[in-house]
Structures are given as C-alpha cells and as structure tokens.
C-alpha positions in Angstrom: 44.4 28.9 -39.1 44.6 30.4 -35.5 41.0 31.0 -35.7 40.3 27.3 -36.6 42.5 26.2 -33.6 40.7 28.4 -31.2 37.3 27.3 -32.5 38.4 23.5 -32.2 39.5 24.1 -28.6 36.4 25.8 -27.6 34.4 22.8 -29.1 36.4 20.4 -27.1 36.0 22.4 -23.9 32.3 22.5 -24.7 32.1 18.7 -25.0 34.2 18.3 -21.7 31.9 20.6 -19.8 28.8 18.9 -20.7 27.3 16.5 -18.1 26.6 13.0 -19.0 23.1 11.8 -18.8 22.4 10.2 -15.5 20.0 7.3 -14.6 17.3 8.7 -12.2 14.7 6.8 -10.3 11.1 7.8 -10.9 9.6 9.1 -7.6 6.2 9.8 -6.2 4.1 7.6 -8.4 2.1 7.4 -5.2 2.6 9.9 -2.3 2.5 7.0 0.2 3.9 3.4 0.3 0.1 2.4 0.4 -2.7 3.3 -2.2 -5.4 3.2 0.4 -5.6 -0.3 1.9 -3.0 -2.1 -0.3 0.7 -1.6 -0.8 1.8 0.7 -3.6 4.8 0.7 -5.7 6.3 3.5 -3.9 9.1 3.2 -1.2 10.3 5.3 1.7 13.7 6.9 1.4 16.5 5.3 3.3 16.5 6.4 6.9 12.8 7.5 6.7 10.2 6.4 9.3 6.5 6.7 8.5 4.1 6.6 11.4 0.6 5.7 10.0 -2.8 5.8 11.6 -5.6 4.1 9.7 -9.2 4.8 10.9 -12.4 3.1 9.6 -15.9 4.2 10.8 -19.0 2.1 10.7 -21.3 1.5 7.7 -23.4 4.5 6.5 -26.4 2.5 5.6 -27.6 2.4 9.3 -28.2 6.2 9.2 -28.8 8.0 12.4 -28.9 4.7 14.5 -25.2 4.7 14.6 -24.7 8.4 13.6 -24.0 7.3 10.0 -21.0 5.1 11.2 -19.2 7.6 13.5 -20.6 5.7 16.6 -18.3 2.8 15.6 -14.6 2.8 14.8 -11.8 0.5 13.8 -8.1 1.4 13.7 -4.7 0.2 12.7 -1.5 1.9 13.8 1.8 1.1 12.1 5.4 2.2 11.8 7.2 1.6 8.5 10.9 2.2 7.9 12.9 2.7 4.6 16.2 0.8 4.7 17.4 1.3 1.2 15.8 2.9 -1.9 14.4 -0.4 -2.8 13.9 -2.1 0.6 11.5 -1.3 3.6 10.0 -3.0 6.5 6.9 -2.3 8.6 4.8 -3.5 11.6 1.3 -2.6 12.7 -1.4 -3.4 15.2 -5.2 -3.5 14.5 -8.0 -3.5 17.1 -10.0 -5.9 14.9 -9.0 -9.4 16.2 -6.3 -7.6 18.1 -4.1 -8.4 15.2 -0.4 -7.7 14.9 1.2 -7.7 11.4 4.6 -7.3 9.8 6.0 -7.1 6.3 9.1 -6.8 4.3 9.0 -5.0 0.8 11.6 -5.2 -1.9 11.9 -3.9 -5.5 14.3 -5.9 -7.8 13.9 -3.0 -10.3 12.4 0.5 -10.2 11.1 2.7 -12.9 13.8 5.0 -14.0 15.0 7.4 -16.7 18.3 7.9 -18.4 21.0 5.2 -19.4 19.9 1.7 -18.5 16.5 2.9 -17.5 13.6 0.5 -16.8 9.9 1.4 -17.8 8.1 -0.1 -14.7 8.7 -0.8 -11.0 8.5 -4.5 -9.8 8.0 -4.9 -6.1 7.4 -8.0 -4.0 6.0 -8.0 -0.4 6.1 -10.8 2.2 4.1 -10.3 5.4 2.7 -12.2 8.4 -0.4 -11.5 10.7 -1.0 -12.9 14.1 -4.5 -12.8 15.7 -3.9 -12.3 19.4 -7.7 -12.3 20.5 -8.6 -15.1 23.1 -9.8 -18.4 21.9 -13.5 -19.0 21.7 -13.2 -22.3 23.4 -10.0 -22.1 25.7 -10.6 -25.5 27.2 -9.7 -27.1 23.9 -6.2 -27.9 22.9 -5.2 -24.7 20.9 -2.0 -23.9 19.1 -0.8 -20.3 18.6 0.4 -21.2 15.1 -3.3 -21.7 14.2 -3.7 -17.9 14.5 -0.9 -17.1 12.1 -1.5 -16.1 8.5 0.9 -15.1 5.6 0.6 -13.2 2.5 2.8 -12.8 -0.6 2.3 -10.0 -3.0 3.7 -9.0 -6.4 3.3 -5.4 -7.8 3.9 -4.1 -11.3 3.5 -0.4 -11.6 4.3 2.7 -13.8 4.0 6.4 -13.4 2.9 7.5 -16.8 2.9 11.2 -16.1 3.0 13.8 -13.2 -0.8 13.3 -13.1 -1.3 9.5 -13.4 0.0 6.3 -12.0 -1.3 2.9 -12.3 -0.3 -0.5 -10.7 -1.5 -4.2 -10.9 -0.8 -6.6 -8.1 -1.4 -10.3 -7.4 -1.7 -11.7 -3.9 -1.7 -15.1 -2.1 -3.0 -15.2 1.4 -2.4 -18.4 3.4 -4.4 -19.0 6.6 -3.0 -21.7 9.0 -6.6 -22.3 10.2 -9.8 -21.7 8.4 -13.4 -21.6 10.2 -14.9 -24.3 8.0 -12.8 -27.4 6.8 -14.3 -27.0 3.3 -12.8 -23.5 2.9 -9.5 -23.2 1.2 -6.3 -22.2 3.3 -4.9 -20.3 0.2 -6.8 -17.4 -1.3 -5.8 -15.8 -4.5 -6.7 -12.2 -5.6 -5.8 -9.8 -8.3 -5.7 -6.1 -7.5 -5.5 -2.7 -9.3 -4.6 0.7 -7.9 -4.5 4.1 -9.4 -3.7 7.8 -8.6 -5.0 10.9 -10.6 -3.4 14.1 -9.6 -6.0 17.1 -9.5 -3.8 19.8 -8.0 -0.2 20.3 -6.7 -1.5 18.8 -3.3 -4.7 16.9 -4.0 -5.1 13.6 -5.9 -7.9 10.9 -6.4 -6.8 7.4 -5.4 -8.5 4.0 -5.4 -7.7 0.3 -5.2 -9.7 -2.9 -5.8 -9.1 -6.6 -5.4 -10.9 -9.4 -7.3 -11.0 -12.5 -5.1 -10.7 -15.7 -7.2 -11.6 -18.4 -4.7 -12.3 -17.0 -1.3 -15.9 -15.5 -1.6 -18.8 -17.1 0.2 -22.1 -16.0 -1.5 -23.7 -13.2 0.4 -20.9 -13.3 2.9 -17.7 -12.0 1.5 -17.3 -9.4 -1.2 -14.4 -7.9 -3.2 -12.9 -4.9 -1.4 -13.1 -1.4 -3.3 -11.9 1.8 -1.8 -11.8 5.2 -3.4 -10.7 8.6 -1.9 -8.5 11.8 -1.9 -5.0 12.3 -1.0 -4.3 15.5 0.7 -0.7 16.6 1.2 -0.1 19.1 4.1 3.7 19.6 4.8 5.1 16.5 6.3 1.7 14.7 6.3 -0.3 12.8 3.8 -4.0 12.9 4.8 -6.3 10.3 2.9 -10.0 10.6 3.1 -11.8 7.5 1.7 -14.9 5.4 1.3 -14.6 1.5 1.4 -16.4 -1.6 2.1 -13.6 -3.2 3.8 -13.3 -3.3 7.6 -9.8 -4.9 8.0 -6.7 -2.8 7.3 -4.0 -5.4 6.7 -3.8 -7.8 3.6 -5.3 -11.0 5.4 -8.4 -9.1 6.6 -8.8 -7.2 3.5 -8.8 -10.3 1.3 -10.6 -12.7 3.7 -13.0 -10.6 5.7 -14.7 -7.9 3.5 -18.3 -8.6 4.5 -19.8 -5.3 3.4 -21.1 -4.6 -0.1 -21.1 -1.4 -2.1 -24.3 -2.6 -3.8 -26.1 -2.8 -0.5 -24.8 0.6 0.5 -22.7 -0.9 3.3 -19.9 1.7 2.8 -17.6 3.0 5.4 -15.9 6.4 5.7 -12.4 6.6 7.0 -9.1 8.4 6.9 -5.4 7.5 6.8 -2.9 9.8 8.3 0.8 9.4 7.4 3.6 11.4 9.2 7.1 11.0 7.9 10.3 11.5 9.9 14.0 11.5 8.7 15.8 9.5 11.4 19.0 8.6 9.7 21.0 10.2 6.8 19.9 9.1 3.4 21.6 6.2 1.7 21.3 4.6 -1.7 
C-alpha cells in the first residue's frame, strides 16, 4: 500500500514537472527579408536594423566592350527596421531615376509549430516610390505627384524543411503617370521565390515574376534572378544573375528591359548587415 502511494506521488510529480508544448514561430525560411529582388516571407526581429547595399553591373552580352558589365553599375542602398515580430518598415534610394522608396510589411499570421500553430506565413506589403530625377521638359507644367508610384503585395509562403522554402506572391503596381496614354496605370504580376540550402552557410535562391499586362513586345520582359546566399557572421552576402536593372518593386515589374534569351544577363550582389539597436520584443 505504501509502495502504491509513493508510486502515485512520483507519477503526479512527473506530470507536474513536464513542460507544456509551446507555440513557436518558424524562422529562417529565408535568411533575409528579401529573396533577391523581391520581398520574402521573412521578417527582421524586433529592434533589429538591416543595412542593405544592392549592386547590379551591366549586361554580360557586350563582352570586353564594357568589361563584361563591370564598367557599368547601378545601386540601391536601404535601411530596414523590425518593429515587432510581424511588422517592419524600410526606406531606400536607387541611382536609377534617382528614386526614393519606402514600404511597410505586416504578417497577419506566421508559420508556427505547437498548439494553435499555422502551416504558412501570410504577409502583406504596401510601398511607394518617388522618381526625383529632373523633368525632361521643365518648361511644361509638371506635378511632383506624377512621379509617384505605389505597390501592394501579398505573400503566401512555407518553410517545408531546414533545406527548402517556397513562397508565392501577387503584386499590383500603380503608376500615377505612364509614358504612353495607351499603357495601363495598373500592372499586375504573380511571383514565386525559393531557397534550397546546400550547406550550413550556403543556399541557392531565386525569384521570378510573370507580368500579366505590362509587357511591350521586344521591350519589357519578366524578371528572373538566381543566385547564392552566403552567410558570414553578421552578414548575408548574395551573389546573383538577373535580367532586371531596377531594385525596387516598381522598377522590377515595369522596367525590366533585358532578356535571358538574348543573353542580356547582369551579375550583381546584395550585402546585408544586421545590427541589434533595441532590446527584442514580441
């Protein structure tokens, strides 16, 4: 009888000592808030600042004439900030069109495990760009609002394993002013992004957008980028090849004028350096 009481007490103590399963967010589907050009399903931690330098050289098809693209370069420099585990903001400036851009990114739900878990991440992004280059005809009556554009993006993504993540995204780009009156002010596109981990610090990444109504034959093309992510301490270093020149969503969707089929491919790199500027929350 005494043995049974002691055994029952031990069983109760064992039950009390067990930790209840906890809901945990799935992290590092992508090692950066960007796949290559486009937003990823990933978010910065609260209080984390990400300084990003995006560099794109000229097309390789011109060969030695422009030293295989290295004689020409375009750049975007940006600063992103994590506010909460599901909310971040960012600003940037590109030398192409002297364009300034900004965005806010929010995830109503994030992929998680444990009680009340959710199988995918859903993220929405709203952004704006401003072309600050001089007007071609300054004598005409011009409005600064004509150089504004907006984009709205929705992402559905999932980290299937430590080695593979996949996301789909839809995007609408609205241009206040278009070059030709017959062109649509609203451009719709559907994108896909993926990450395949090769080693602990190296992964293959890629993103592609199919443009539904903004392509002019032999002028505009769908943007495709593929490359490698290399983690080096606090840096994420991306080496990639792309037919896109622009490095914000408006330029990416509207102004990709190079073609992979014509070997108009550009080599580039993205450099991301993360700093913890505030104590983590959320």
